[in-house]
C-alpha positions in Angstrom: 0.0 0.0 0.0 1.2 3.5 -0.8 0.9 6.5 1.4 0.6 10.2 0.5 1.0 13.3 2.5 -1.6 16.0 2.5 0.6 18.4 0.5 1.4 15.7 -2.0 -2.4 14.9 -2.4 -3.1 18.6 -2.8 -0.5 18.9 -5.5 -1.9 15.7 -7.2 -5.5 17.0 -7.2 -4.4 20.3 -8.7 -2.2 18.8 -11.3 -3.7 15.6 -12.5 -6.1 15.4 -15.4 -7.7 12.3 -13.8 -7.8 13.0 -10.1 -7.9 10.0 -7.8 -11.2 8.8 -6.3 -11.1 10.3 -2.7 -12.8 7.8 -0.4 -13.6 9.2 3.0 -14.3 6.3 5.4 -15.4 8.3 8.4 -18.9 8.4 9.8 -21.5 10.8 8.3 -21.4 13.3 11.2 -17.6 13.5 10.9 -17.9 14.1 7.1 -20.5 16.7 7.6 -18.3 18.6 10.1 -15.3 18.7 7.7 -14.1 16.9 4.5 -11.8 17.4 1.6 -13.6 18.9 -1.3 -14.4 16.2 -3.9 -14.2 13.3 -1.5 -17.0 10.7 -1.4 -18.3 9.3 1.9 -18.5 5.6 2.4 -18.2 4.7 6.1 -15.7 2.0 7.0 -18.4 -0.4 8.2 -20.2 -0.1 4.9 -17.3 -0.9 2.6 -17.8 -4.7 2.3 -21.5 -4.3 1.3 -20.7 -1.5 -1.2 -17.4 -2.5 -2.6 -18.9 -2.9 -6.1 -19.6 0.9 -6.1 -15.9 1.7 -6.0 -14.0 2.3 -9.2 -11.4 -0.4 -10.1 -10.1 1.6 -13.1 -9.1 4.7 -11.1 -6.6 5.3 -8.3 -8.3 5.5 -4.8 -7.0 7.5 -1.9 -8.5 6.4 1.4 -9.1 9.2 4.0 -10.2 9.2 7.7 -9.6 11.4 10.7 -6.0 10.5 11.5 -5.2 7.8 8.9 -5.8 4.6 10.9 -9.3 3.5 9.7 -8.4 4.5 6.2 -5.3 2.3 6.4 -7.4 -0.7 7.4 -9.8 0.0 4.4 -6.8 0.4 2.1 -5.6 -3.0 3.2 -9.0 -4.5 2.7 -9.3 -3.1 -0.8 -5.9 -4.5 -1.7 -7.0 -7.9 -0.6 -10.1 -7.6 -2.8 -8.4 -7.1 -6.1 -8.0 -3.3 -6.1 -4.5 -2.4 -7.1 -4.0 1.4 -7.0 -4.7 2.2 -3.4 -3.1 5.0 -1.4 -3.7 6.1 2.2 -3.7 9.7 3.3 -1.1 10.0 6.1 -2.5 11.9 9.0 -6.1 12.1 7.5 -8.2 15.2 7.4 -6.6 16.5 10.6 -3.2 16.7 8.9 -4.9 18.1 5.8 -6.3 20.9 7.9 -2.9 21.6 9.4 -0.9 21.4 6.2 -3.2 22.4 3.4 -6.5 24.1 4.5 -6.2 26.1 7.7 -9.8 27.2 7.4 -11.0 23.6 7.8 -12.4 22.9 11.3 -10.6 20.2 13.3 -11.9 17.9 16.0 
């Protein structure tokens, strides 16, 4: 599994023609409070039941609060025939500290 820092992800989003699929695996209340623009919510517990909704032909970046839940989801996806999976190091908290200081933290 690959990892990416918030700054690297920000640069990738702003430079890539085909941006990665941003998979936020937090709970709905967390996502509502703050999220990275363009990310799609699919709570961790719902991934197995909804795995067919995820794109296999596009890189996926997994995102959570601090990077632990998303790391578990990334490992699960790799075990289920997804190949281009990257975990956001430090999660949305690190994003708020490094990229978007206007983003609320919790």
